[in-house]
N, C-alpha and C positions, 0 to 999 in steps of 0.2 A: 432448338428456339429460344432467345435469350429473353428471358423474364426481368420486371422491375422487381430492386428488390429494395425494400427500406430499411437502414443504416443506423442505428444510433449508439454514438458514443457519447458516454457518460461521464462528464468530468465528477471528480470527487467532491469539487466546490458546488457542486448542485447544478451547475448547467448544464444543458441539454442540447445538441444541437443534432439537425436534424438534416440529410440531404438524400434527394432521388439518385440512385446509380442505376447501371446495367451489370448482368452478368455475363461475363464475357464467354468464349472460348477456355476450356480447359477449366471450367468453372473459379475464373479470376474478376474482381472486381480492382477498382481505382480510387481510390481515397481521395475525396474532393483536397484540391490544394491547402483551401484555408482552415480543414481540419487538421491537415499533417501542419504546417505553420503552428495552429493553436497548440497542438501537443507536442510538436518539437520531434515530431518521426523524422527518422532516415531510414534510408534504404537497408534492409536485414534486419531491422528492429523486429522484435516478437510481441505478435499481439494473441490476447486467447480469445479464444470465440465460444460463445455461449448459446444456448438458448433458452430464453424464459417466456413465460405466458405466450408463446409465438412468435416473441420479438428474436431476432439475432440480434447479439451482444458483441461488440469487439472492445475488446480492453488491451491499451501498452502494458506490456509486461517486461521484465528484466529478468537475466539468470542472476542467479546466487550460486557460486560452490557450495559442493554438498558440506563440507566442512564448518559453512556460514548456515547452512538452512533453519536450523536452530534459532539462531535470534531474530527470523523473520516469522515464527512461528506466531498466531493469534496472542496464544497466551504469553510468551515473552514480550510482544509489543505491547500489551498489557499491561504488565509490569513495568515496561519501560516509563510508559504514560504516567505510570500510578509515583513513580519515583521523580519523576520531572515534576508533576502536582507537587510532591514533599518538597522537592528543592523549593520550588517557587514560591512555597507557602513558608517557609524558613524551617518546615518541621525537620532538621539535621541534626547529627551530633560532631562533636570533633573541631577542627582535629587533635588526635591524642599523640602524642609524646612517648607512650609505651604500651604495652602488650596488656599491663597492669590497669591502665586509665580505661582500655576498652574494654576488658573484663568486668572494671567496676562498672562500666555504665550500662554495659548488658545486664549485669547483676539486677541493677535499681532499674530498669526497663520490667523483669521479670518481678520484681517486686509489685510494678503500678497494675500488671494485669491480675 
C-alpha cells in the first residue's frame, strides 16, 4: 500500500518548498513540476537522498570527473572563497615582470611575519 511522503527540497538560497507526494510501485516518486522548474531539473539528473532528523531530503547533484574532484573538496572551495575575497578587497600583488621581482615580494612578505 502506498503511503504519503513529505519531500523537502532545500534551496541553497534558504528557501524551502514542501509538497505532498505519493510513493508509487517500485518505490518511485514524482517531483512536482513547480519544483522541477524551480531547480531546472531534467530527466537523467542525479539527486542525492539523505535522512536528517527523520526527514527525507533530496538534493540536486552534478557529476565531476575523478581527476577534477579535488577542486570541489570543502578545503579547496574554502581557499577559493578566501582568494576571491582577497581579490575583491585588493589584497593582491603583481603583475611581476621577472622571477626576481616575485622573489623580492615573497621575501618582503616573510619579513612582515
